[in-house]
TITI-960216 format. One record per residue: residue number from 0; residue in one letter; x, y, z of N, C-alpha, C, CB in turn. Coordinates in Angstrom, 2 decimals, decimal comma. Atoms other than C-alpha are relative to their C-alpha. Last residue first. Glycine has a CB too. Example, Ala and Ser with C-alpha at 12.3 -4.5 7.8 and 13.67 -1.06 7.14 Angstrom:
BEGIN
(1; "S"; (-0,82; -1,19; -0,06); (13,67; -1,06; 7,14); (-0,77; 1,09; 0,73); (0,41; 0,46; -1,42))
(0; "A"; (0,89; -1,19; 0,00); (12,30; -4,50; 7,80); (0,90; 1,20; 0,00); (-0,99; 0,03; 1,25))
//
This chain:
BEGIN
(128; "X"; (-0,58; 0,53; -1,33); (9,82; -21,30; -7,48); (-0,85; -1,34; 0,55); (-0,09; 1,27; 1,17))
(127; "X"; (-0,65; 1,34; 0,44); (8,53; -20,32; -10,80); (0,66; -0,64; 0,62); (0,65; -0,01; -0,84))
(126; "X"; (-1,62; 0,26; -0,38); (6,44; -17,64; -9,95); (0,20; -1,47; -0,76); (0,36; -0,13; 1,98))
(125; "X"; (0,45; 0,93; -1,07); (3,19; -16,90; -12,44); (1,54; -0,23; 0,51); (-0,96; -1,48; -0,56))
(124; "X"; (-1,26; 0,30; -0,15); (2,89; -14,49; -15,61); (-0,60; -0,70; 1,67); (1,28; 1,50; -0,20))
(123; "X"; (0,32; 0,45; -1,13); (0,11; -14,21; -17,77); (1,19; -0,36; 0,78); (-0,86; -0,98; -0,15))
(122; "X"; (-1,30; 0,99; -0,51); (0,15; -11,96; -20,56); (-0,17; -0,03; 1,35); (1,59; 0,53; -0,31))
(121; "X"; (-0,03; 0,37; -1,38); (-2,83; -11,06; -22,47); (1,14; -0,44; 0,42); (-0,87; -0,88; 0,32))
(120; "X"; (-0,91; 0,86; -0,32); (-2,64; -8,91; -25,78); (-0,04; -0,22; 1,59); (1,29; 0,48; -0,55))
(119; "X"; (0,33; 0,06; -1,49); (-5,12; -7,15; -27,71); (1,35; -1,07; 0,31); (-1,85; -0,68; 0,42))
(118; "X"; (-1,07; -0,91; -1,12); (-4,26; -5,78; -31,13); (-0,16; -0,06; 1,59); (-0,19; 1,65; -0,26))
(117; "X"; (-1,67; 0,08; 0,19); (-6,01; -8,23; -33,22); (0,76; 0,35; 0,80); (0,54; 0,63; -0,92))
(116; "X"; (-0,72; -0,80; 0,68); (-9,27; -7,95; -31,48); (1,48; -0,72; -0,52); (0,13; 1,22; 0,88))
(115; "X"; (-0,39; 0,50; 0,69); (-11,94; -9,22; -29,02); (0,55; 0,64; -1,21); (-0,69; -0,67; -0,03))
(114; "X"; (0,73; 0,51; 0,96); (-13,01; -7,00; -26,28); (0,66; -0,38; -1,19); (-0,93; 0,80; -0,25))
(113; "X"; (-0,82; 0,29; 1,15); (-11,54; -6,75; -23,02); (-0,85; -0,57; -0,99); (1,14; -0,91; 0,30))
(112; "X"; (0,94; -0,40; 1,19); (-13,03; -4,70; -20,31); (0,89; -0,57; -1,02); (-0,39; 1,71; -0,23))
(111; "X"; (-0,61; -0,51; 1,35); (-11,17; -6,09; -17,46); (-0,83; -0,05; -0,90); (1,10; -0,65; -0,51))
(110; "X"; (-0,17; 1,01; 1,29); (-12,92; -5,81; -14,47); (0,40; 0,38; -0,66); (-0,80; -0,54; -0,66))
(109; "X"; (0,53; -1,42; 1,11); (-11,86; -3,68; -11,01); (0,15; -1,21; -1,69); (1,80; 2,08; 0,04))
(108; "X"; (-0,67; -1,13; 1,16); (-10,89; -6,30; -8,70); (-0,68; 0,32; -1,10); (1,26; -0,42; -0,64))
(107; "X"; (0,20; -1,86; 0,19); (-12,91; -6,60; -5,60); (0,81; 0,28; -1,01); (0,52; 1,13; 1,37))
(106; "X"; (0,98; -0,64; 1,31); (-13,57; -10,62; -5,54); (-0,28; 1,79; -0,07); (-1,75; -0,77; 0,23))
(105; "X"; (1,20; 0,03; -0,92); (-11,84; -11,02; -1,65); (-1,18; 0,55; -1,41); (0,23; 1,29; 1,68))
(104; "X"; (0,26; 1,22; -0,94); (-8,21; -10,58; -2,75); (-1,87; 0,73; -0,05); (1,24; -0,06; 2,01))
(103; "X"; (1,22; -0,67; -0,34); (-6,46; -8,00; -5,23); (-0,75; -1,40; 0,44); (-0,74; 0,97; -1,33))
(102; "X"; (-0,02; -0,41; -1,67); (-2,56; -8,71; -5,52); (-1,25; 0,50; 0,82); (0,99; 1,19; 0,19))
(101; "X"; (-1,08; -1,11; -0,17); (-3,03; -8,97; -9,45); (-0,06; 0,85; 1,38); (-0,17; 1,05; -1,23))
(100; "X"; (-0,18; -0,21; 1,30); (-5,70; -11,81; -8,86); (0,89; 1,53; -0,37); (-1,48; -0,08; -0,58))
(99; "X"; (0,78; -1,41; 0,27); (-6,11; -13,41; -5,25); (0,70; 0,11; -1,67); (0,52; 1,61; 1,37))
(98; "X"; (0,04; 0,00; 1,59); (-5,62; -15,87; -3,09); (-0,54; 0,87; -0,76); (-0,52; -0,95; -0,47))
(97; "X"; (0,86; -1,19; 0,32); (-4,55; -15,01; 0,55); (0,14; -0,54; -1,64); (0,67; 1,83; 0,54))
(96; "X"; (-0,89; -0,01; 1,49); (-2,69; -17,86; 2,25); (-1,43; 0,78; -0,99); (0,62; -2,17; -0,73))
(95; "X"; (-1,16; -1,16; 0,30); (-3,14; -16,54; 5,76); (0,04; -0,26; -1,07); (1,41; 0,07; 0,60))
(94; "X"; (0,43; -1,44; 0,32); (-6,27; -18,37; 6,63); (0,47; 1,08; -0,21); (-0,52; 0,37; 0,60))
(93; "X"; (0,97; -0,16; 1,00); (-4,97; -21,95; 6,30); (-0,55; 1,38; -0,10); (-1,05; -0,92; 0,22))
(92; "X"; (-1,38; 0,06; 1,17); (-1,93; -21,25; 8,83); (-1,02; 0,50; -1,44); (0,94; -2,16; -0,26))
(91; "X"; (-0,86; -1,51; -0,24); (-4,44; -19,58; 11,61); (0,78; -0,02; -1,24); (1,15; 0,14; 1,52))
(90; "X"; (0,97; -1,12; 0,44); (-6,79; -22,78; 10,73); (0,69; 1,33; -0,15); (-1,15; 0,19; 1,04))
(89; "X"; (0,14; -0,27; 0,92); (-3,81; -24,96; 11,39); (-1,17; 0,53; -0,79); (0,39; -0,69; -0,24))
(88; "X"; (1,78; 0,09; 0,10); (-3,47; -23,80; 14,72); (0,22; -0,46; -1,83); (-1,22; 2,11; 0,45))
(87; "X"; (0,35; 1,16; 0,23); (0,47; -24,04; 15,37); (-1,16; -0,07; -0,59); (0,04; -0,65; 0,96))
(86; "X"; (-0,37; 0,31; 1,00); (0,94; -20,24; 14,84); (0,31; -1,45; -0,23); (0,85; 0,75; -0,17))
(85; "X"; (0,81; -1,08; 1,64); (-1,83; -19,35; 16,95); (1,01; -0,68; -0,86); (0,19; 2,36; -0,14))
(84; "X"; (1,04; 0,72; 0,40); (-0,37; -22,14; 19,82); (-0,73; 0,60; -1,33); (-0,90; -0,11; 1,17))
(83; "X"; (-0,04; 1,19; 0,92); (2,82; -20,41; 19,67); (-0,80; -0,59; 0,02); (0,78; -0,78; 0,04))
(82; "X"; (-0,43; -0,16; 1,21); (1,49; -16,97; 20,20); (0,69; -1,38; -0,69); (0,92; 1,15; 0,10))
(81; "X"; (0,95; -0,42; 0,40); (-0,80; -18,33; 23,38); (0,59; 0,21; -1,70); (-0,49; 1,20; 0,96))
(80; "X"; (0,61; 0,90; 0,03); (2,22; -19,69; 24,68); (-1,10; 0,16; -0,61); (-0,07; -0,40; 0,96))
(79; "X"; (-0,76; 1,01; 0,48); (4,17; -16,51; 24,56); (-0,47; -1,13; -0,35); (0,80; -0,24; 0,70))
(78; "X"; (-0,75; 0,55; -0,99); (1,41; -14,60; 25,98); (1,14; -0,49; -1,15); (-0,83; -1,20; 1,04))
(77; "X"; (0,03; 1,84; -0,53); (-0,70; -12,79; 23,37); (0,90; -0,20; 0,85); (0,35; -1,22; -1,12))
(76; "X"; (-0,83; 1,05; 0,63); (-0,39; -8,97; 23,66); (-0,42; -1,21; 0,16); (1,24; -0,02; 0,39))
(75; "X"; (-1,72; 0,44; -0,35); (-3,49; -7,42; 25,81); (0,88; -0,50; -1,40); (0,04; -1,57; 1,24))
(74; "X"; (-0,55; -1,00; 0,15); (-6,88; -6,24; 25,18); (1,35; 0,08; 0,10); (-0,48; 0,69; 0,62))
(73; "X"; (0,18; -1,01; -0,65); (-8,73; -9,00; 26,03); (0,52; 1,16; 0,20); (-0,06; -0,27; 0,68))
(72; "X"; (0,53; 0,76; -0,93); (-6,41; -11,16; 24,06); (-0,49; 0,42; 1,48); (0,84; -0,84; 0,07))
(71; "X"; (-0,17; 0,06; -1,52); (-5,49; -9,54; 21,53); (-0,35; -0,90; 0,38); (-0,49; 0,80; 0,76))
(70; "X"; (0,39; 1,02; -1,09); (-4,52; -10,05; 17,64); (0,23; 0,06; 1,20); (0,39; -1,03; -0,15))
(69; "X"; (1,31; 0,07; 0,24); (-4,26; -6,89; 15,26); (-0,60; -1,27; 0,86); (-0,21; -0,10; -1,56))
(68; "X"; (1,10; -1,25; 0,33); (-1,15; -4,99; 16,21); (-1,77; -0,61; -0,06); (0,50; 0,75; -1,85))
(67; "X"; (-0,10; -1,12; -0,99); (1,06; -8,03; 17,90); (-1,12; 1,36; -0,53); (1,79; 0,50; 0,06))
(66; "X"; (0,53; 1,01; -1,36); (0,10; -10,64; 15,28); (-0,17; 0,95; 1,26); (1,29; -1,33; 0,47))
(65; "X"; (1,51; 0,04; 0,06); (0,47; -8,18; 12,49); (-0,62; -0,44; 0,91); (-0,49; -0,60; -0,90))
(64; "X"; (0,42; -1,56; -0,34); (3,96; -7,10; 13,93); (-1,51; -0,16; -0,49); (1,00; 1,40; -0,96))
(63; "X"; (-0,37; -0,44; -1,78); (5,24; -10,84; 13,92); (-1,26; 1,30; 0,31); (2,18; 0,91; 0,23))
(62; "X"; (0,89; 1,17; -0,89); (3,44; -11,66; 10,45); (0,22; 0,25; 1,13); (0,28; -1,51; -0,12))
(61; "X"; (0,80; -0,84; -1,36); (5,23; -8,72; 9,05); (-0,91; -0,58; 0,71); (-0,77; 1,17; -0,32))
(60; "X"; (-1,08; -0,76; -0,99); (8,30; -10,27; 6,95); (-1,07; 0,84; 1,09); (1,19; 1,29; -1,03))
(59; "X"; (-0,04; -1,41; 0,05); (5,69; -12,73; 5,44); (1,02; 0,75; 1,24); (-1,58; 0,46; 0,13))
(58; "X"; (-0,92; 0,01; 0,06); (5,59; -16,63; 5,34); (0,41; 1,96; -0,46); (0,22; -1,30; -0,84))
(57; "X"; (-0,82; 1,39; -0,99); (2,72; -17,47; 7,25); (1,16; 0,44; -0,47); (-0,29; -1,92; -0,35))
(56; "X"; (-0,44; -1,08; -0,97); (1,21; -14,32; 4,76); (0,77; -0,83; 1,57); (-1,63; 1,03; 0,41))
(55; "X"; (-0,09; 0,52; -1,40); (1,40; -17,02; 1,87); (0,45; 1,10; 1,29); (1,08; -1,19; -0,09))
(54; "X"; (-0,36; -0,78; -0,89); (0,19; -15,35; -1,04); (-0,05; -0,44; 1,10); (-0,49; 0,94; -0,02))
(53; "X"; (0,37; 0,24; -1,52); (-1,60; -17,70; -3,39); (0,91; 0,30; 1,06); (-0,28; -1,33; 0,22))
(52; "X"; (-0,90; 0,60; -0,97); (-1,66; -16,15; -6,90); (-0,37; -0,24; 1,30); (1,02; 0,68; 0,11))
(51; "X"; (1,11; 0,89; -0,84); (-2,88; -15,04; -10,40); (1,40; -0,53; 1,11); (-1,08; -1,61; -1,20))
(50; "X"; (-0,70; 0,32; -1,27); (-0,79; -12,25; -11,91); (-0,80; -0,87; 1,39); (0,43; 1,45; 0,48))
(49; "X"; (1,05; 0,81; -0,86); (-2,79; -11,07; -15,15); (0,95; -0,96; 0,75); (-1,24; -0,88; -0,96))
(48; "X"; (-0,49; 1,20; -0,56); (-1,24; -8,71; -17,55); (-0,56; -0,51; 1,46); (1,44; 0,19; 0,07))
(47; "X"; (0,69; 0,58; -1,31); (-3,39; -6,88; -19,86); (1,35; -0,85; 0,45); (-1,64; -1,08; -0,29))
(46; "X"; (-0,99; 1,50; -0,39); (-1,98; -5,32; -23,18); (-0,51; 0,06; 1,78); (2,42; 0,26; -0,33))
(45; "X"; (0,50; 0,09; -1,49); (-4,17; -2,57; -25,31); (0,59; -1,54; 0,68); (-1,91; 0,09; 0,00))
(44; "X"; (0,84; -0,97; -0,57); (-3,26; -1,36; -28,61); (-0,28; -0,25; 1,44); (-1,21; 0,07; -0,74))
(43; "X"; (1,13; 0,09; -0,96); (-0,87; -4,01; -29,56); (-0,50; 1,27; 0,22); (0,34; -0,61; 1,28))
(42; "X"; (1,31; 0,91; 0,45); (1,34; -4,36; -32,74); (-0,93; -0,65; 0,85); (0,38; -1,06; -0,71))
(41; "X"; (1,08; -0,38; 1,15); (3,49; -1,81; -31,95); (-0,85; -0,74; -0,40); (0,44; 0,30; -1,08))
(40; "X"; (0,34; 1,90; 1,51); (4,45; -3,37; -28,40); (-0,79; 1,11; -1,25); (-2,12; -2,12; 0,92))
(39; "X"; (0,86; 0,91; 0,13); (5,33; -0,05; -25,84); (-0,33; -0,74; -1,71); (-1,16; 0,71; 0,66))
(38; "X"; (0,22; 1,43; -0,53); (8,61; 1,14; -25,42); (-1,14; -0,48; -0,05); (0,31; -0,19; 1,22))
(37; "X"; (0,27; -0,48; -1,50); (8,10; 5,48; -25,57); (0,10; -1,62; 0,35); (-1,71; 1,01; 0,43))
(36; "X"; (-1,53; -1,23; -0,43); (9,78; 5,48; -29,16); (-0,29; 0,18; 1,85); (-0,26; 2,32; -1,12))
(35; "X"; (-0,46; -1,60; 0,12); (7,96; 2,74; -30,19); (0,44; 0,50; 0,62); (-0,60; 0,83; -0,13))
(34; "X"; (0,98; -0,84; -0,31); (8,20; -1,19; -30,06); (0,41; 1,18; -0,44); (-0,34; 0,01; 1,28))
(33; "X"; (1,62; 0,14; 0,41); (8,97; -3,78; -32,54); (-0,76; 0,99; 0,94); (-0,65; -1,68; 0,27))
(32; "X"; (0,62; -0,14; 1,58); (12,54; -3,54; -33,30); (-1,27; 0,38; -0,21); (-0,01; -1,23; -0,75))
(31; "X"; (-0,36; -1,33; 0,66); (13,87; -5,14; -30,41); (-0,70; 0,10; -1,30); (1,56; 0,15; -0,23))
(30; "X"; (-1,15; 0,42; 0,93); (11,36; -7,37; -28,99); (0,53; 0,78; -0,48); (-0,18; -0,70; -0,93))
(29; "X"; (0,50; -0,25; 1,81); (9,45; -5,98; -26,26); (0,73; -0,38; -0,76); (-0,18; 1,35; -0,63))
(28; "X"; (-1,04; -0,38; 1,18); (9,73; -7,03; -22,88); (-0,33; 0,17; -0,84); (0,84; -0,61; -0,40))
(27; "X"; (0,29; 0,29; 1,19); (7,06; -6,58; -19,90); (1,07; 0,47; -0,41); (-1,14; 0,41; -0,56))
(26; "X"; (-0,62; -0,67; 1,03); (8,20; -6,85; -16,49); (-0,47; -0,17; -0,97); (1,09; -0,18; -0,19))
(25; "X"; (-0,50; 0,37; 1,52); (5,60; -7,91; -13,72); (1,22; 0,83; -0,90); (-1,30; 0,16; -0,89))
(24; "X"; (0,57; -0,81; 0,85); (5,66; -7,44; -9,88); (0,36; -0,03; -1,68); (0,30; 1,22; 0,58))
(23; "X"; (0,03; 0,65; 1,58); (7,06; -8,63; -6,88); (-1,22; 0,47; -1,10); (-0,21; -1,73; 0,15))
(22; "X"; (-1,11; -0,84; 0,55); (7,86; -7,32; -3,23); (-0,30; -0,78; -1,17); (1,61; 0,04; 0,67))
(21; "X"; (1,00; -1,14; 0,99); (3,74; -8,13; -1,61); (1,81; 0,39; -0,96); (-1,13; 2,04; 1,37))
(20; "X"; (-0,26; -1,37; -0,58); (5,57; -9,65; 1,42); (-0,65; 0,89; -1,00); (1,60; 0,37; 0,22))
(19; "X"; (0,75; 0,07; -0,84); (5,08; -13,32; 0,00); (-0,49; 1,32; 0,80); (0,51; -0,87; 0,65))
(18; "X"; (1,60; 0,00; 0,78); (7,06; -12,28; -2,87); (-0,96; -0,39; 0,91); (-0,21; -1,06; -1,30))
(17; "X"; (0,36; -1,18; 1,02); (9,94; -11,39; -0,64); (-1,29; 0,30; -0,97); (0,99; -0,04; -0,88))
(16; "X"; (0,34; -1,12; -0,38); (9,89; -14,10; 1,71); (-0,63; 1,28; -0,41); (0,69; 0,16; 0,29))
(15; "X"; (1,12; -0,06; -0,43); (9,71; -16,20; -0,89); (-0,52; 0,67; 0,95); (-0,21; -0,82; 0,16))
(14; "X"; (0,66; -0,38; 1,58); (12,87; -14,90; -3,15); (-1,41; -0,39; 0,66); (0,60; -1,12; -1,73))
(13; "X"; (0,35; 1,77; 0,41); (14,91; -14,68; 0,11); (-0,97; 0,38; -1,05); (-0,86; -1,23; 1,42))
(12; "X"; (-0,47; -0,11; -1,35); (17,12; -12,54; -0,80); (-0,95; 0,03; 0,88); (0,76; 1,03; 0,23))
(11; "X"; (-0,14; 1,43; -0,75); (16,21; -13,21; -4,34); (0,64; -0,49; 1,19); (0,52; -0,74; -0,71))
(10; "X"; (-1,32; 0,13; -0,70); (14,44; -10,47; -5,19); (0,10; -1,46; 0,17); (0,13; 0,80; 1,41))
(9; "X"; (-0,32; -0,49; -1,50); (11,37; -10,02; -7,54); (1,22; -0,41; 0,20); (-0,90; -0,51; 1,18))
(8; "X"; (-0,78; -0,38; -0,81); (10,12; -9,55; -11,15); (-0,14; -0,30; 1,86); (-0,04; 1,30; -0,44))
(7; "X"; (0,76; -0,54; -1,35); (8,02; -11,71; -13,42); (0,96; 0,40; 1,38); (-1,08; -1,27; 0,50))
(6; "X"; (-0,87; 0,58; -1,40); (8,78; -11,51; -16,62); (-0,66; 0,38; 1,56); (1,68; 0,79; -0,03))
(5; "X"; (0,09; -0,32; -1,04); (6,18; -10,70; -19,38); (1,05; -1,01; 0,74); (-1,37; 0,05; 0,34))
(4; "X"; (0,24; 1,21; -1,35); (6,59; -11,73; -22,66); (-0,11; 0,79; 0,85); (1,15; -1,16; 0,49))
(3; "X"; (-0,55; -0,54; -0,99); (6,24; -8,76; -26,12); (-0,02; -1,66; 1,00); (-0,95; 1,55; 0,57))
(2; "X"; (-1,88; -0,59; -0,67); (6,40; -9,26; -29,55); (0,27; 0,29; 0,97); (0,71; 1,14; -0,38))
(1; "X"; (0,71; -1,86; 0,02); (3,09; -11,59; -29,78); (1,78; 0,61; 0,31); (-1,72; 0,62; 1,99))
(0; "X"; (0,11; -0,95; -1,41); (4,14; -15,11; -30,34); (0,08; 1,10; -0,40); (1,01; -0,10; 1,13))
//
């Protein structure tokens, strides 16, 4: 094992809603005695954190606001019946599953310029719930 591990931080109130709202991120922990004075691991020149996720925007704090702001029917807010039908639509539900790496979607992640070498560290984090 290397000198560092990654821990995926998120609150637990409620964990799934917070995480699906983007309130999530990695914490890199370096073993005592293996870090320089700035907390960086001594045995690593370059460290990469990779977080592969499927964010479910159906379970997001902003779902109602996003529907109100971005989905309109001929310039008017959706009726209660139309909103209920939308939320029950499996295509709408599937369309709100956002597959990403490090929070980036649609293939717009800046490339990782990783070269082989002993002083590289790739830390993969994932939700455990």
